N, CA, C and O atoms as a Tripos MOL2 file, in Angstrom:
@<TRIPOS>MOLECULE
protein
   92    91    23     0     0
PROTEIN
NO_CHARGES

@<TRIPOS>ATOM
      1 N          12.5050  -23.7400  -25.2070 N.3       1 MET1
      2 CA         13.7700  -24.4060  -25.5370 C.3       1 MET1
      3 C          14.7250  -23.4080  -26.2050 C.2       1 MET1
      4 O          15.8880  -23.2690  -25.8260 O.2       1 MET1
      5 N          14.1910  -22.7350  -27.1930 N.am      2 ARG2
      6 CA         15.0400  -21.7680  -27.8910 C.3       2 ARG2
      7 C          15.5030  -20.6860  -26.9110 C.2       2 ARG2
      8 O          16.6670  -20.2860  -26.9130 O.2       2 ARG2
      9 N          14.5810  -20.2260  -26.0840 N.am      3 LYS3
     10 CA         14.9320  -19.1780  -25.1390 C.3       3 LYS3
     11 C          15.9910  -19.6870  -24.1520 C.2       3 LYS3
     12 O          16.9300  -18.9700  -23.8050 O.2       3 LYS3
     13 N          15.8200  -20.9360  -23.7110 N.am      4 LYS4
     14 CA         16.7830  -21.5000  -22.7590 C.3       4 LYS4
     15 C          18.1760  -21.5300  -23.3950 C.2       4 LYS4
     16 O          19.1710  -21.2140  -22.7430 O.2       4 LYS4
     17 N          18.2320  -21.9080  -24.6630 N.am      5 TRP5
     18 CA         19.5260  -21.9570  -25.3460 C.3       5 TRP5
     19 C          20.1420  -20.5640  -25.3900 C.2       5 TRP5
     20 O          21.3450  -20.3930  -25.1920 O.2       5 TRP5
     21 N          19.2910  -19.5700  -25.6560 N.am      6 HIS6
     22 CA         19.7710  -18.1920  -25.7260 C.3       6 HIS6
     23 C          20.3590  -17.7880  -24.3670 C.2       6 HIS6
     24 O          21.4090  -17.1500  -24.2960 O.2       6 HIS6
     25 N          19.6660  -18.1690  -23.3040 N.am      7 VAL7
     26 CA         20.1490  -17.8210  -21.9600 C.3       7 VAL7
     27 C          21.4880  -18.5040  -21.7030 C.2       7 VAL7
     28 O          22.4150  -17.8900  -21.1750 O.2       7 VAL7
     29 N          21.5820  -19.7740  -22.0800 N.am      8 ASP8
     30 CA         22.8400  -20.5060  -21.8720 C.3       8 ASP8
     31 C          23.9760  -19.8190  -22.6220 C.2       8 ASP8
     32 O          25.0750  -19.6540  -22.0920 O.2       8 ASP8
     33 N          23.6970  -19.4220  -23.8630 N.am      9 TYR9
     34 CA         24.7230  -18.7720  -24.6780 C.3       9 TYR9
     35 C          25.1700  -17.4690  -24.0200 C.2       9 TYR9
     36 O          26.3590  -17.1520  -23.9860 O.2       9 TYR9
     37 N          24.2030  -16.7220  -23.5020 N.am     10 LEU10
     38 CA         24.5170  -15.4440  -22.8640 C.3      10 LEU10
     39 C          25.3840  -15.6750  -21.6220 C.2      10 LEU10
     40 O          26.3450  -14.9450  -21.3770 O.2      10 LEU10
     41 N          25.0320  -16.6960  -20.8510 N.am     11 ALA11
     42 CA         25.7900  -16.9890  -19.6230 C.3      11 ALA11
     43 C          27.2220  -17.3750  -19.9820 C.2      11 ALA11
     44 O          28.1720  -16.9340  -19.3360 O.2      11 ALA11
     45 N          27.3680  -18.2010  -21.0160 N.am     12 ILE12
     46 CA         28.7190  -18.6190  -21.4350 C.3      12 ILE12
     47 C          29.5120  -17.4050  -21.9140 C.2      12 ILE12
     48 O          30.6910  -17.2580  -21.5910 O.2      12 ILE12
     49 N          28.8590  -16.5410  -22.6830 N.am     13 PHE13
     50 CA         29.5400  -15.3590  -23.2060 C.3      13 PHE13
     51 C          29.9980  -14.4550  -22.0620 C.2      13 PHE13
     52 O          31.1100  -13.9270  -22.0760 O.2      13 PHE13
     53 N          29.1180  -14.2880  -21.0720 N.am     14 LYS14
     54 CA         29.4610  -13.4300  -19.9340 C.3      14 LYS14
     55 C          30.6540  -14.0180  -19.1800 C.2      14 LYS14
     56 O          31.5690  -13.2960  -18.7840 O.2      14 LYS14
     57 N          30.6310  -15.3340  -18.9890 N.am     15 LYS15
     58 CA         31.7260  -15.9930  -18.2640 C.3      15 LYS15
     59 C          33.0280  -15.8290  -19.0540 C.2      15 LYS15
     60 O          34.0780  -15.5390  -18.4800 O.2      15 LYS15
     61 N          32.9500  -16.0160  -20.3630 N.am     16 TYR16
     62 CA         34.1460  -15.8960  -21.1970 C.3      16 TYR16
     63 C          34.6830  -14.4660  -21.1490 C.2      16 TYR16
     64 O          35.8920  -14.2430  -21.0790 O.2      16 TYR16
     65 N          33.7640  -13.5070  -21.1870 N.am     17 LEU17
     66 CA         34.1690  -12.1030  -21.1540 C.3      17 LEU17
     67 C          34.8450  -11.7920  -19.8190 C.2      17 LEU17
     68 O          35.8430  -11.0730  -19.7700 O.2      17 LEU17
     69 N          34.2900  -12.3420  -18.7430 N.am     18 LEU18
     70 CA         34.8580  -12.0840  -17.4160 C.3      18 LEU18
     71 C          36.2750  -12.6460  -17.3360 C.2      18 LEU18
     72 O          37.1770  -12.0020  -16.8020 O.2      18 LEU18
     73 N          36.4610  -13.8510  -17.8700 N.am     19 ILE19
     74 CA         37.7890  -14.4800  -17.8340 C.3      19 ILE19
     75 C          38.7730  -13.6480  -18.6620 C.2      19 ILE19
     76 O          39.9090  -13.4150  -18.2500 O.2      19 ILE19
     77 N          38.3180  -13.2090  -19.8270 N.am     20 THR20
     78 CA         39.1990  -12.4180  -20.6890 C.3      20 THR20
     79 C          39.5460  -11.0930  -20.0210 C.2      20 THR20
     80 O          40.6910  -10.6450  -20.0780 O.2      20 THR20
     81 N          38.5630  -10.4710  -19.3900 N.am     21 TYR21
     82 CA         38.8060   -9.1820  -18.7340 C.3      21 TYR21
     83 C          39.7960   -9.3650  -17.5770 C.2      21 TYR21
     84 O          40.6680   -8.5270  -17.3520 O.2      21 TYR21
     85 N          39.6420  -10.4770  -16.8490 N.am     22 ARG22
     86 CA         40.5220  -10.7260  -15.7100 C.3      22 ARG22
     87 C          41.9610  -10.8730  -16.2140 C.2      22 ARG22
     88 O          42.8990  -10.3940  -15.5770 O.2      22 ARG22
     89 N          42.1250  -11.5250  -17.3360 N.am     23 CYS23
     90 CA         43.4590  -11.7530  -17.8770 C.3      23 CYS23
     91 C          43.9090  -10.4550  -18.5470 C.2      23 CYS23
     92 O          45.0140  -10.3890  -19.0850 O.2      23 CYS23
@<TRIPOS>BOND
     1     1     2 1
     2     2     3 1
     3     3     4 2
     4     3     5 am
     5     5     6 1
     6     6     7 1
     7     7     8 2
     8     7     9 am
     9     9    10 1
    10    10    11 1
    11    11    12 2
    12    11    13 am
    13    13    14 1
    14    14    15 1
    15    15    16 2
    16    15    17 am
    17    17    18 1
    18    18    19 1
    19    19    20 2
    20    19    21 am
    21    21    22 1
    22    22    23 1
    23    23    24 2
    24    23    25 am
    25    25    26 1
    26    26    27 1
    27    27    28 2
    28    27    29 am
    29    29    30 1
    30    30    31 1
    31    31    32 2
    32    31    33 am
    33    33    34 1
    34    34    35 1
    35    35    36 2
    36    35    37 am
    37    37    38 1
    38    38    39 1
    39    39    40 2
    40    39    41 am
    41    41    42 1
    42    42    43 1
    43    43    44 2
    44    43    45 am
    45    45    46 1
    46    46    47 1
    47    47    48 2
    48    47    49 am
    49    49    50 1
    50    50    51 1
    51    51    52 2
    52    51    53 am
    53    53    54 1
    54    54    55 1
    55    55    56 2
    56    55    57 am
    57    57    58 1
    58    58    59 1
    59    59    60 2
    60    59    61 am
    61    61    62 1
    62    62    63 1
    63    63    64 2
    64    63    65 am
    65    65    66 1
    66    66    67 1
    67    67    68 2
    68    67    69 am
    69    69    70 1
    70    70    71 1
    71    71    72 2
    72    71    73 am
    73    73    74 1
    74    74    75 1
    75    75    76 2
    76    75    77 am
    77    77    78 1
    78    78    79 1
    79    79    80 2
    80    79    81 am
    81    81    82 1
    82    82    83 1
    83    83    84 2
    84    83    85 am
    85    85    86 1
    86    86    87 1
    87    87    88 2
    88    87    89 am
    89    89    90 1
    90    90    91 1
    91    91    92 2
@<TRIPOS>SUBSTRUCTURE
     1 MET1         2 RESIDUE 1 A MET
     2 ARG2         6 RESIDUE 1 A ARG
     3 LYS3        10 RESIDUE 1 A LYS
     4 LYS4        14 RESIDUE 1 A LYS
     5 TRP5        18 RESIDUE 1 A TRP
     6 HIS6        22 RESIDUE 1 A HIS
     7 VAL7        26 RESIDUE 1 A VAL
     8 ASP8        30 RESIDUE 1 A ASP
     9 TYR9        34 RESIDUE 1 A TYR
    10 LEU10       38 RESIDUE 1 A LEU
    11 ALA11       42 RESIDUE 1 A ALA
    12 ILE12       46 RESIDUE 1 A ILE
    13 PHE13       50 RESIDUE 1 A PHE
    14 LYS14       54 RESIDUE 1 A LYS
    15 LYS15       58 RESIDUE 1 A LYS
    16 TYR16       62 RESIDUE 1 A TYR
    17 LEU17       66 RESIDUE 1 A LEU
    18 LEU18       70 RESIDUE 1 A LEU
    19 ILE19       74 RESIDUE 1 A ILE
    20 THR20       78 RESIDUE 1 A THR
    21 TYR21       82 RESIDUE 1 A TYR
    22 ARG22       86 RESIDUE 1 A ARG
    23 CYS23       90 RESIDUE 1 A CYS
């Protein structure tokens, strides 16, 4: 469970970073 949350957080961070980089 904890690991899954960590993965979710990483995925969200990567997506946010990609959006910011695109802008």
